[in-house]
C-alpha positions, 0 to 999 in steps of 0.5 A: 720052606723058610723066608730066606729060601722064598726071598732067594726064589723071588729074587732070582725070578725077578732077575730072570723075568726082568732080564727077559722083559728088558731083552724083548723091549730092547729088540722091539725098540732097536730092531722092530723091522727084524722082529716083524719080519721074523714073526710075520712068517709065523703070524701074518698080520699088518704092521700096525696090528703087530705093533699094537700086539707087541706093545700090549704083550710087553705091557701085560708082561711088565704088569705080571712081572711087577705083581708076581715077581717084584712085589713078593720079593720086596715084601719078603725083603721088608719082612725078613 
């Protein structure tokens, strides 16, 4: 596998996963009540706990996205 293929792969991974991150963050900011009502059907928990879990999920997803998608893509862009 050559550097150009890896660069394209990580670029698309970064775009797709970044889009998912923005999409989920937007839902949590713009319609938190709807998200809570929808998810509480499957996972009943108090609203405060749901807020903490949702914030933690977005934070962990963002860190994983940066480390496993964005940094490799930028490194390949610099090397290439």
